[in-house]
C-alpha positions in Angstrom: 98.0 58.6 97.9 94.5 57.2 98.9 91.4 59.1 97.8 90.8 61.6 101.0 93.6 64.2 101.6 94.6 64.3 105.5 97.4 66.6 106.6 99.8 63.2 107.3 100.1 63.0 103.9 101.7 66.5 103.3 103.8 66.2 106.5 105.1 62.5 104.9 106.2 64.3 101.7 107.7 67.4 103.5 110.0 65.0 105.7 111.1 62.9 102.9 112.1 66.2 100.8 114.1 67.4 103.8 115.9 63.9 103.8 116.4 63.9 100.1 117.7 67.6 100.6 120.0 66.9 103.5 122.0 64.0 101.4 123.2 66.9 99.2 125.5 67.9 101.6 129.0 68.6 100.8 127.8 67.1 97.5 130.6 67.4 94.7 130.3 70.7 92.2 128.5 68.3 89.7 125.2 67.9 92.0 125.4 71.6 92.4 122.5 72.4 90.1 119.9 69.6 91.2 120.8 70.5 95.1 119.2 73.7 94.5 116.7 72.8 92.6 115.6 70.0 95.4 116.1 72.7 97.8 113.6 74.9 96.0 110.9 72.2 96.1 111.9 71.5 100.1 111.1 75.2 100.5 107.9 75.0 98.4 106.5 72.1 100.5 107.3 73.7 103.8 105.4 76.7 102.8 102.1 74.6 101.7 102.8 72.9 105.2 102.5 76.6 106.6 99.8 77.4 104.9 97.1 74.4 104.1 96.5 73.3 107.8 94.5 76.8 108.6 92.3 76.8 105.1 89.2 75.1 104.3 90.1 73.8 100.4 87.7 73.4 98.1 87.0 69.8 96.3 89.0 70.8 93.2 91.9 72.4 95.1 92.1 68.8 97.3 92.5 66.9 94.2 95.1 69.3 92.9 96.9 68.9 96.2 96.7 65.1 96.2 97.9 64.8 92.2 101.0 67.2 93.3 102.1 65.2 96.7 102.0 62.2 94.5 103.9 63.4 92.0 106.5 64.7 94.7 106.9 61.8 96.4 107.6 59.7 93.6 110.0 61.6 92.2 111.7 61.8 96.0 112.1 58.2 96.4 113.5 58.0 92.8 115.9 60.7 93.5 116.7 59.0 96.7 117.3 55.9 95.1 119.5 57.1 92.4 121.8 58.8 95.2 122.8 55.7 96.7 124.5 54.8 93.4 126.7 57.6 94.3 127.2 57.7 98.1 128.4 54.9 100.4 129.1 54.8 104.1 131.6 56.3 105.8 133.9 53.2 106.6 135.4 55.1 109.7 132.0 55.4 111.3 131.0 57.2 114.3 133.8 58.4 116.8 131.4 59.1 119.5 128.3 56.9 120.6 126.5 60.2 119.9 127.7 60.6 116.8 125.7 59.3 113.2 126.6 57.2 110.9 127.1 59.4 107.4 127.5 58.8 103.8 130.2 60.2 101.8 130.5 60.8 98.3 132.3 58.0 95.5 134.8 59.4 93.6 133.3 58.7 90.4 131.9 61.0 87.7 127.8 61.2 87.8 125.9 59.7 84.8 123.9 62.7 83.1 121.1 60.2 82.0 120.4 59.4 85.7 120.3 62.9 86.5 118.4 64.5 83.6 115.1 62.9 84.0 115.2 63.8 87.7 115.5 67.6 87.0 113.2 68.1 84.1 110.5 66.0 86.6 112.0 68.5 89.6 111.3 71.6 87.6 108.1 70.4 86.7 106.9 69.7 90.1 108.2 72.9 91.0 106.1 74.7 88.6 102.9 72.9 89.2 103.6 73.7 93.0 104.4 77.7 92.6 101.1 77.7 90.6 98.9 75.7 93.2 100.1 78.1 96.2 99.5 80.7 93.9 95.8 79.5 93.5 95.7 79.2 97.2 96.7 82.5 97.9 94.0 84.2 95.2 91.6 82.2 96.9 92.5 83.7 100.3 92.6 87.1 98.9 89.2 86.5 97.5 87.6 85.2 100.8 89.2 87.8 102.8 87.8 90.3 100.3 84.3 89.0 100.5 84.5 88.9 104.4 85.7 92.5 104.4 82.3 93.1 101.5 80.4 91.1 103.8 81.0 93.0 107.0 81.1 96.1 105.2 77.6 95.1 103.4 76.0 94.7 106.5 77.1 97.8 108.2 75.6 99.9 105.5 72.5 97.9 105.8 72.2 98.4 109.4 72.7 102.1 108.8 70.5 102.1 106.1 67.8 100.4 108.2 68.6 102.9 110.9 67.8 105.5 108.9 64.8 104.5 107.2 63.5 103.7 110.9 64.0 107.3 111.8 62.3 108.6 108.5 59.2 106.8 109.1 58.2 104.1 111.6 55.7 103.2 108.7 55.5 99.8 106.3 53.5 100.8 103.9 55.5 98.0 101.8 54.0 95.4 104.4 50.3 96.6 103.8 51.0 96.2 100.1 51.6 92.8 100.4 49.0 92.1 102.7 46.4 93.7 100.2 47.4 92.6 97.3 47.6 88.8 98.7 43.4 89.5 99.0 43.1 90.8 95.7 40.8 88.4 93.8 42.4 87.3 90.3 41.2 88.7 87.3 39.0 91.5 89.0 39.9 95.4 88.8 41.2 94.7 84.9 38.4 97.5 83.8 40.6 100.1 85.6 44.2 99.2 84.0 42.3 98.9 80.8 40.7 102.2 81.2 41.6 105.1 78.7 42.3 107.4 82.0 44.6 105.3 83.8 46.4 104.8 80.6 46.5 108.5 80.2 48.1 108.9 83.5 50.5 105.9 83.0 52.4 107.2 80.0 52.6 110.7 81.9 50.4 112.4 79.6 48.4 113.6 82.5 50.0 114.1 86.0 47.5 113.2 88.1 44.7 110.7 88.4 41.9 110.9 90.8 39.4 107.9 91.2 36.8 108.8 93.9 34.2 106.3 95.0 31.5 105.2 97.2 32.3 103.2 100.5 33.1 99.7 100.0 33.7 100.0 96.6 37.0 98.3 96.5 39.1 101.4 96.2 41.6 100.2 98.4 42.2 96.8 96.4 42.3 98.5 93.4 45.5 100.7 94.8 46.8 97.6 95.4 46.6 96.5 92.4 47.8 99.3 90.6 50.8 99.5 93.1 51.4 95.7 92.1 50.9 96.5 88.6 53.6 99.7 88.6 56.3 97.8 90.4 56.3 95.1 87.5 57.0 97.7 84.9 59.3 99.7 87.0 60.6 97.8 89.8 63.5 96.9 88.1 64.7 100.6 87.3 66.4 102.2 89.8 65.7 105.9 87.9 62.0 105.1 88.8 60.7 105.7 92.3 57.2 104.2 93.1 55.9 105.0 96.7 52.2 104.3 98.4 50.9 105.7 101.5 47.4 104.3 102.7 45.6 106.6 105.6 43.6 105.0 108.1 40.8 106.7 110.2 42.9 105.1 113.1 46.0 106.7 112.7 45.5 110.6 112.7 48.5 111.0 114.9 50.9 109.7 112.3 49.2 111.3 109.2 50.7 115.1 109.7 51.9 116.6 106.6 55.3 116.0 108.0 54.8 112.3 108.4 53.1 111.7 105.4 56.1 113.6 103.6 58.9 111.3 105.8 56.3 108.2 104.7 56.6 109.3 101.1 60.6 109.8 101.5 61.0 106.4 103.0 59.1 104.5 100.2 61.2 106.2 97.4 64.3 105.1 99.2 63.3 101.5 100.0 64.0 100.3 96.5 67.6 102.0 96.6 70.4 100.4 97.4 72.6 103.2 98.7 71.0 106.3 100.1 71.6 109.9 98.8 73.8 112.2 100.5 71.1 114.7 101.4 69.2 112.0 103.3 72.3 111.2 105.4 73.0 115.1 106.2 69.3 115.5 107.0 69.6 112.4 109.3 72.6 113.7 111.0 71.4 117.4 111.4 68.3 116.4 113.2 69.1 112.8 115.1 72.2 114.7 117.1 69.7 117.4 118.0 66.6 115.1 118.8 64.5 117.2 116.2 62.2 116.3 113.2 62.6 118.1 109.9 59.8 121.0 109.0 57.7 119.9 106.0 59.6 122.0 104.0 62.9 120.1 104.6 61.1 117.1 104.0 59.6 118.5 100.8 63.1 120.0 99.8 64.9 116.4 100.4 62.7 114.9 98.1 63.0 117.1 95.6 67.0 116.9 95.9 67.3 113.2 95.6 64.6 112.8 92.8 65.5 115.4 90.5 67.8 113.6 88.4 65.1 110.4 88.2 63.2 109.7 85.1 60.0 109.2 86.9 58.1 108.9 90.5 54.7 107.5 91.4 53.1 108.6 94.1 50.1 106.6 95.5 47.6 107.6 98.0 44.7 105.7 99.1 41.4 107.0 101.3 42.5 110.6 101.3 39.3 111.1 103.0 40.4 109.5 106.5 43.3 112.0 106.7 41.0 114.2 108.6 43.4 116.6 110.6 43.3 120.2 110.2 44.3 121.2 107.0 46.6 118.3 106.6 44.8 117.1 103.6 44.8 120.7 101.8 48.6 121.1 102.7 49.9 117.7 101.7 48.4 118.2 98.1 49.6 121.7 98.4 53.0 119.8 98.8 52.7 117.4 96.1 51.9 120.1 93.6 55.0 121.8 94.2 57.0 118.0 93.9 55.0 118.1 90.6 56.4 121.3 89.3 59.9 120.1 90.4 59.9 116.7 89.1 58.1 114.2 87.1 55.8 112.5 89.5 52.6 111.4 88.7 50.1 110.9 91.3 47.0 108.8 92.2 44.7 108.9 94.8 41.0 107.6 95.9 38.6 109.0 98.0 34.9 108.9 99.0 33.1 111.8 97.6 34.0 114.6 100.3 33.2 117.6 98.6 36.3 119.3 99.8 38.1 116.6 98.2 36.5 116.9 95.4 37.1 120.4 95.2 41.0 119.9 95.4 41.2 118.1 92.3 38.7 120.3 90.1 40.4 120.3 87.0 42.1 117.0 87.2 41.9 113.8 85.2 38.8 111.8 87.2 37.7 108.1 86.9 34.9 106.8 89.4 35.9 103.6 91.1 32.5 101.3 91.2 32.6 97.3 91.7 31.7 96.4 88.7 29.2 93.5 87.7 31.9 91.3 85.9 34.1 91.6 89.2 31.7 91.1 91.9 30.4 87.6 90.0 34.4 86.3 90.0 34.5 86.9 93.3 31.7 85.2 94.6 32.0 82.6 92.7 35.5 82.4 93.9 34.2 82.1 97.4 31.7 79.7 96.6 33.8 76.6 98.3 33.6 78.0 101.9 29.9 77.9 101.5 28.1 74.8 103.1 28.4 71.5 101.1 24.9 71.4 100.1 25.3 74.3 98.0 28.4 73.8 96.5 26.6 70.8 94.8 23.7 73.0 93.8 25.2 74.5 90.4 21.6 76.1 90.4 21.6 77.6 93.7 24.9 78.9 92.8 24.0 81.1 89.9 21.3 82.1 92.2 23.8 83.2 94.9 25.8 84.9 92.1 22.9 86.6 90.4 21.1 88.1 93.7 24.0 89.3 95.2 25.5 91.1 92.3 22.1 93.2 91.7 21.8 93.8 95.4 25.4 95.4 96.1 25.3 98.3 93.5 29.1 99.1 93.3 29.9 98.3 96.6 32.2 95.0 96.6 32.4 95.1 100.9 28.7 94.6 100.5 28.9 91.4 98.5 31.7 89.9 101.4 29.1 91.0 104.0 26.1 89.2 102.1 27.8 86.1 101.2 29.3 85.9 104.6 25.6 86.1 105.5 24.7 82.6 104.1 27.7 80.8 105.7 24.9 79.5 108.8 22.4 78.6 106.6 21.8 75.2 106.1 19.3 74.5 104.2 18.2 75.7 100.0 15.3 77.2 101.4 16.9 78.9 104.1 19.6 80.5 101.9 16.5 81.6 99.4 15.1 83.3 101.9 18.1 85.2 102.7 18.8 86.0 99.4 15.0 87.6 99.0 15.8 89.8 102.4 19.7 90.9 100.9 19.9 94.7 102.1 19.6 97.4 99.3 19.8 101.3 99.4 21.7 103.9 101.3 21.6 101.9 104.3 22.4 98.7 103.1 26.0 98.5 104.8 24.3 99.2 108.6 21.3 96.7 107.4 24.2 94.0 106.8 26.3 94.9 109.8 23.4 94.6 112.3 23.0 91.3 110.2 26.2 90.4 111.4 25.7 91.3 114.6 22.8 89.1 115.4 24.9 86.1 114.0 27.4 86.8 117.1 24.4 87.2 119.4 23.3 83.9 118.4 26.1 82.1 119.2 26.6 80.4 122.4 27.4 82.8 125.6 31.2 82.0 125.4 31.5 82.8 121.7 29.5 85.6 122.4 31.3 87.8 124.9 34.6 86.5 123.1 33.6 88.1 120.0 32.3 91.2 122.1 35.7 91.3 124.0 37.4 91.4 120.6 35.2 94.1 118.9 35.3 96.5 121.8 39.4 96.6 122.0 39.2 97.0 118.2 37.0 99.5 118.2 38.0 101.5 121.5 41.7 101.1 120.7 43.5 104.5 119.7 45.8 103.0 117.3 46.1 99.8 115.2 46.5 96.8 117.6 48.9 94.3 116.7 48.0 90.2 116.8 50.2 90.1 120.3 48.7 93.2 121.8 45.2 91.7 121.2 46.3 88.1 122.6 47.6 89.5 125.9 44.9 92.3 126.1 41.9 89.6 126.0 44.0 87.2 128.5 43.4 90.2 131.1 41.6 89.0 134.0 40.2 92.1 136.1 42.3 92.7 139.1 44.3 89.9 138.8 48.1 90.1 140.0 49.7 88.4 137.3 48.9 87.4 133.4 48.2 83.5 133.3 49.3 82.4 130.0 47.1 79.4 130.0 44.8 82.0 129.3 46.0 83.3 125.8 44.1 82.2 122.6 45.5 81.5 119.1 43.7 84.8 117.7 43.6 83.0 114.3 41.2 80.7 115.5 39.0 82.9 117.7 38.4 85.5 115.5 36.2 83.1 113.6 33.4 83.9 116.1 33.5 87.5 114.5 31.0 86.8 111.7 33.9 87.9 109.1 34.0 91.2 110.6 37.7 90.7 112.1 40.7 90.6 109.8 44.3 89.7 110.4 46.4 91.4 108.2 50.0 88.8 108.0 52.5 90.5 107.0 51.9 93.9 109.0 50.8 91.6 111.8 47.6 93.8 112.3 43.8 92.9 113.4 41.6 95.5 112.2 37.8 95.5 111.5 36.7 94.6 107.9 36.6 98.2 106.7 36.1 101.7 108.3 32.2 101.8 107.6 32.3 98.7 110.2 34.4 100.9 112.6 32.1 103.8 111.9 29.2 101.9 112.7 30.2 99.9 115.4 31.3 103.4 117.1 28.4 104.6 116.7 26.1 101.8 118.6 28.8 100.8 121.0 26.4 101.6 124.0 24.1 99.0 122.5 25.9 96.0 122.3 28.9 97.0 124.2 27.8 99.6 126.8 30.9 99.1 129.1 33.3 98.7 126.5 35.7 101.9 127.1 35.4 101.2 130.9 36.9 97.2 130.3 39.5 98.7 128.2 40.8 101.1 130.8 40.4 98.3 134.0 42.5 96.1 131.7 45.3 98.4 130.9 45.3 99.4 134.6 45.3 96.2 135.9 48.8 95.0 133.4 50.5 97.9 134.3 49.7 97.0 138.1 51.3 93.3 137.2 54.6 93.0 139.2 56.8 91.7 136.3 55.5 94.3 134.3 56.6 97.0 136.5 60.3 94.9 137.1 60.7 94.7 133.7 59.9 98.5 133.0 62.2 99.9 136.0 65.2 97.1 134.4 64.1 99.4 131.5 65.1 102.3 132.8 68.2 101.2 134.2 69.7 101.0 130.6 67.7 103.3 129.0 69.5 104.8 126.1 70.7 102.1 125.0 69.5 101.1 121.3 67.7 98.1 121.8 66.5 99.0 125.7 62.7 99.9 124.7 62.2 97.2 122.0 63.4 94.6 124.3 60.7 95.9 126.7 58.2 96.1 124.3 59.0 92.7 122.9 58.9 90.9 126.4 55.6 92.8 127.8 53.3 93.5 124.3 50.8 95.6 125.9 53.1 98.2 128.2 53.3 100.5 125.4 49.7 100.8 124.3 48.3 100.4 128.1 51.0 103.1 129.4 49.9 105.8 127.3 46.3 105.1 126.9 45.0 103.9 130.1 43.8 107.4 130.9 42.3 108.6 127.8 40.1 105.4 128.0 39.2 106.4 131.8 38.4 109.7 130.8 36.2 108.6 128.5 33.6 106.7 131.0 34.8 108.5 134.0 32.9 106.7 136.8 32.9 106.3 141.0 34.4 102.9 140.8 36.8 103.6 137.9 37.9 106.8 139.9 39.1 104.6 143.0 41.0 102.6 140.7 42.4 105.3 138.8 43.5 107.1 142.3 44.9 103.7 143.9 47.1 103.2 140.9 48.3 106.8 141.3 49.5 105.9 145.0 52.3 104.0 143.9 55.1 106.4 143.2 57.3 103.9 142.1 54.6 103.0 138.9 54.3 107.0 138.6 58.0 107.3 138.3 58.4 104.2 136.1 55.8 104.8 133.9 56.6 108.3 133.2 59.8 107.4 131.9 58.4 104.7 129.7 56.0 107.2 128.0 58.1 110.0 128.1 60.7 109.8 125.2 61.5 106.0 125.7 64.0 106.0 123.1 65.7 109.1 124.6 69.4 109.3 125.9 70.0 107.9 129.2 69.7 110.3 132.0 71.9 108.7 134.8 69.0 108.2 137.2 65.2 107.8 137.7 63.6 111.2 136.7 61.6 111.9 140.1 58.3 113.1 139.3 54.8 113.5 140.7 51.3 112.1 139.9 50.2 115.5 138.9 52.9 115.2 136.1 52.5 112.2 134.8 48.4 113.5 134.3 50.2 116.2 132.9 52.1 114.9 130.2 49.3 112.0 129.4 46.8 115.1 129.1 44.2 113.8 131.8 42.3 117.0 132.8 39.2 115.0 135.0 42.0 112.9 136.6 43.8 115.7 137.5 41.1 118.0 138.6 40.3 115.0 141.5 44.1 115.3 142.5 44.0 119.0 142.7 40.9 118.8 144.8 42.4 116.4 146.7 45.6 118.8 147.9 48.1 118.2 145.7 50.2 120.8 144.4 49.5 121.9 140.5 53.1 123.5 140.5 55.8 120.7 141.6 59.6 120.3 140.4 60.4 117.2 139.1 64.6 116.9 139.8 65.1 118.5 136.4 63.4 121.1 137.8 60.4 120.9 135.0 56.9 121.6 136.7 53.4 119.8 135.1 53.2 122.5 133.1 56.2 121.6 131.2 55.1 118.5 130.4 51.8 119.6 129.4 53.6 121.4 126.6 55.4 118.5 125.2 54.5 116.2 122.3 51.9 114.1 123.0 50.7 111.0 121.1 47.3 110.6 119.1 44.2 111.8 121.2 46.9 112.6 124.0 47.3 116.2 122.8 43.8 117.6 122.8 43.9 116.6 126.7 47.1 118.1 127.2 45.3 121.5 126.0 42.4 121.2 128.5 45.1 120.4 131.1 47.5 123.6 130.3 43.8 125.7 130.6 43.3 123.9 134.3 47.2 124.7 135.4 46.9 128.0 134.2 44.0 128.7 136.3 45.0 127.2 139.6 46.8 129.8 141.9 50.5 129.7 142.1 51.2 128.6 139.0 54.3 130.1 137.5 53.7 130.6 133.5 57.7 131.2 133.2 58.9 128.6 135.4 62.6 127.9 134.7 64.1 124.3 134.9 67.7 123.3 134.9 68.2 124.1 131.2 66.8 127.7 131.3 64.0 126.4 129.4 60.1 127.6 130.2 56.9 125.9 129.3 56.5 128.7 126.4 59.8 127.5 125.0 59.1 124.0 125.2 55.7 124.5 123.8 57.8 126.3 120.5 60.0 123.5 120.4 57.2 120.7 119.8 55.0 123.2 117.5 52.3 123.1 120.1 50.2 126.0 118.7 47.0 125.9 120.8 49.1 125.4 124.0 51.4 128.4 122.7 48.5 130.6 122.3 47.3 129.6 125.8 50.4 130.5 127.2 50.4 133.9 125.6 47.2 134.8 126.6 48.1 134.6 130.4 48.8 138.0 131.7 52.2 137.2 133.4 53.9 135.9 130.6 57.6 137.0 129.8 58.6 135.9 125.4 62.0 136.8 125.6 63.5 134.0 128.3 66.9 132.7 127.0 67.7 129.2 127.9 71.5 128.1 128.7 72.1 128.3 124.9 70.9 131.9 124.9 67.5 131.1 122.9 64.5 132.5 123.3 61.2 130.6 122.2 61.2 132.4 118.7 64.6 131.4 118.5 63.6 127.7 118.9 60.1 127.8 116.9 62.3 128.9 114.0 65.1 126.4 114.4 62.7 124.0 114.7 60.5 125.0 111.9 57.3 125.6 113.7 56.2 128.8 111.9 53.0 129.4 113.0 54.4 130.0 116.1 57.2 132.0 115.3 54.7 134.0 113.0 52.3 134.6 116.1 55.2 135.8 118.5 56.8 138.1 115.7 53.3 139.6 115.0 52.0 139.9 118.3 54.9 140.7 120.5 58.3 142.5 120.8 60.5 139.9 120.1 64.2 140.6 120.8 66.2 138.8 118.2 68.6 141.1 116.1 71.5 140.7 118.8 70.7 136.7 118.4 73.4 134.9 116.5 73.0 131.3 116.2 76.7 130.0 116.2 79.1 130.1 113.2 78.4 133.6 111.9 74.7 132.7 110.9 71.7 135.2 111.9 68.1 133.9 112.3 67.5 134.9 108.8 70.0 132.3 107.6 68.3 129.8 109.7 65.1 130.4 108.6 66.4 130.3 104.8 68.0 126.7 105.4 64.8 125.5 106.5 62.4 126.9 104.0 60.6 129.2 105.9 59.4 131.6 103.7 57.0 133.2 105.9 59.8 134.2 108.6 61.8 135.4 106.0 59.1 137.8 104.8 58.4 138.8 108.3 61.9 139.3 109.3 62.5 141.6 106.1 58.9 143.4 106.6 58.7 143.8 110.3 62.4 144.3 111.3 63.3 146.0 107.9 66.4 143.5 107.2 68.0 144.7 104.2 70.3 142.4 102.2 72.7 145.3 101.5 73.2 146.1 104.9 76.3 144.4 106.9 74.9 144.9 110.2 72.0 142.6 109.1 71.9 139.1 108.2 72.0 140.3 104.5 75.7 140.7 104.6 77.9 137.9 104.1 79.2 135.7 107.1 82.6 134.8 107.8 83.0 133.0 104.8 82.0 135.2 102.3 78.4 134.0 101.6 75.4 136.1 101.8 71.8 134.9 102.5 71.2 134.8 99.0 73.9 132.6 98.2 73.0 130.3 101.1 69.7 130.1 99.5 70.9 128.5 96.9 73.0 126.2 98.6 70.1 124.6 100.4 68.3 124.1 97.8 65.6 127.0 98.2 65.4 128.5 95.2 62.0 129.5 95.8 63.3 132.2 98.6 65.2 133.9 95.9 62.6 136.3 94.7 61.5 137.1 98.5 65.9 137.9 98.6 66.7 139.4 95.4 63.8 142.2 95.5 64.2 145.2 94.7 66.7 144.6 91.8 69.7 146.4 93.1 71.1 143.6 95.4 74.4 142.8 97.0 75.5 139.1 96.3 78.4 139.4 98.6 79.3 143.0 100.6 81.5 144.9 98.8 81.7 148.9 98.1 80.6 149.7 94.8 78.5 146.8 94.6 81.5 145.1 93.1 82.6 141.1 93.6 86.0 139.7 93.5 85.2 136.1 93.5 86.8 132.9 92.4 84.8 130.8 89.9 82.7 128.6 92.2 81.2 131.5 94.1 80.3 133.2 90.4 78.3 130.1 89.5 76.8 130.0 92.7 75.9 133.9 92.2 74.6 133.1 88.7 72.2 130.5 89.9 70.9 132.8 92.0 70.3 135.2 89.4 69.1 132.4 86.9 66.9 131.0 89.2 65.1 134.6 90.1 61.7 135.5 88.6 62.3 137.0 85.4 60.4 140.1 86.8 62.7 140.1 89.8 66.1 139.2 88.4 68.9 141.6 89.6 72.0 143.2 87.7 75.0 141.9 89.1 78.7 143.0 88.3 81.7 141.8 89.1 85.3 141.2 88.3 87.4 138.0 87.9 90.9 137.7 89.0 92.0 138.6 85.3 89.8 141.8 85.7 87.2 140.6 82.9 83.9 142.3 83.7 80.7 140.4 83.7 77.2 141.7 83.9 73.8 139.8 84.2 71.1 142.6 83.8 67.3 142.2 83.1 64.4 144.6 81.3 63.1 145.3 85.1 66.5 146.5 86.4 66.8 148.8 83.1 63.2 150.3 84.0 64.2 151.0 87.9 67.4 152.5 86.5 70.1 150.0 88.1 71.6 149.7 84.6 74.9 151.8 85.5 78.8 150.4 84.7 80.8 149.4 87.7 83.2 151.8 88.6 87.0 150.9 87.6 
């Protein structure tokens, strides 16, 4: 057989086998054994013929098949020749033309020597073919299983990714990659070698706090520590590593619940399988469209990490987490985590008194740029200076020594000072600049002023481009991606469509910004070099870019007026609810999300007569109003079946634009129109906004409540009210404004029978529930929230200690009374047992007080329970503090009595035997 297998080779051998097999028809008995063996070989070859054409064979399989077919062919040819000795043609010939000639057997005895060798070869070929078919079958099975495994693995990865994205959109791993990529090798070793860091790394001290002056290099050193931890422990599945980089531009995403969600996501990114606790959390909230409470996030982290050997949490720039009470509450939750799991916590911050107070008594190490690190950094970047500097070693030494002496521990200042030399063309010019390097507390401001002067010394076109770039970055209310800024710069005011010939390559144009603008490649974000640059250029914008806000506002309105963008949004609305509809919209129209959310915010900050005309003209188009309302309000939500018809007042209420709202109301627009779903503008002002929009929404609520004809108790198609919306979204300031209205009704029930208070408890918005419970007569005791669970169990499930305490105090809810939530539910579980089941052991002290507590409602304080329930009760008791641990007595099925008691129970007189 020639080298290179073909299907024809197999067919030839199969046909030959069939020919030889037919020659044994009517053979004498002495040929029966070899006839059966030929039949077996023929069947195997046919099986091979059926299997091989549809299979891809490996090179080894092809070689084995060639060898087998070659052997079979030779054997069958030899057998065919041998049979000629024992058969002759029938001399009588065919009786009809259609009859074929046939062979008849000679009447002579066959020679054993002729057949013996052929039978041995037949047996060998049958054996080899069987083995070959077995190998092919195994390969087929493995391939099939591999295919199934690939599909399953893909599905698991998809599910994994879907849940991680739901946990948090933040991707700090990408930011970590970008930051460490810019780290200069050899710098920062002093921190890793310090006594304090080694104590923390060994676990001897759980917290290491590293404050530092602005620009000291805290963020770069944080990236070094994260990289170091990943190198040391990244292979260990029982060690979790999570990092969070706080940013002044992300205040809306830096609420406590968001940060805990990011922490959970970071811990899970290194895990192959997601824990069941996370799956259950996702299923519970995804189906309801809600988000977990702070307590739920914290408890989930505790549940999934309780068996891990170590957790490392690294947070950079805590001082840039400035939301009201956010930082303090976050540190409180981290302390709680450290009480439950083996967590090592590292944090950086500027020297802010409030932050320093939070870490009082903790291990502390100041971060400063060392002279050695600064020298290494400058030397490494010397190649970026003009050629005459690179040729002059003495000048290089002077540059290193002068800049190192001037920066006084600020890495950022070293960068800015080095950048300031890039346009110097003579040795004298460099030396003069070195003599004038800024120093002291105002050094950064001086360096930024010098950078601005360099921008303004460029040609007019470069000046304008640089200021446009910086205006967008400084004014933007979130970090802009590279595509977003690229398209923003390409917008020509009042044009009808975007001209793609106007799109610039950002990697080239940022060169006109004097080193002040940085592109993070991995996270695809464009930003200023440091938050101090944002602070400086924000403070001085009225000098270097007095019309920046107006330019951004008009650019957003122009972009949203492009016909192609409007049509894309209409197509999105038609497909709203599908998984990728919103992603597709934002991919094809990269600036639509930012422009739709923030055009009004920028307009409100610089309201002028010309801008007012543009805004009112934009709002006159009802198609645009309705379209952009759908794009901004719950864009990833479920399909609604039809366009939700709203007015301009609805849109302004949701976007939180009180100035624009006042102008519309002055022109006669109704303050209380109803959309097609029955919602008035007041409803949408109570919803969850994005970033600074929420502040505007609070002002809009006050404005609307001051208008005649606005119904504070308006009911939509689902029976909801503005107050229940505020409770659902956790809008405390708005809820307070609504509750201060003289006509407010707090016990209105929606179509599910829920009041605002019940919604607040279910969604974990404790402060709103607390306000309602303390200030008003909340109707709740007749409310049962599904499957026999009362409100107290809802609060326990959410881990809301405050609500549990208030319910027990104000409404005198006793655990031993069957009419109240203290009694057992339909499956016999009490709230005490429920608290253990959901992992909230901290609530046991609230629930098991006083010392005599029935854990399952039964006369004589006695429980007949199964072994699982007994263990559950034991866990309740064991997890209670010793001072409040109760006496519990029950009997099992074998009437063995079990008693758990404490000295506290004895003192209170509860040590009594259970009745027989």
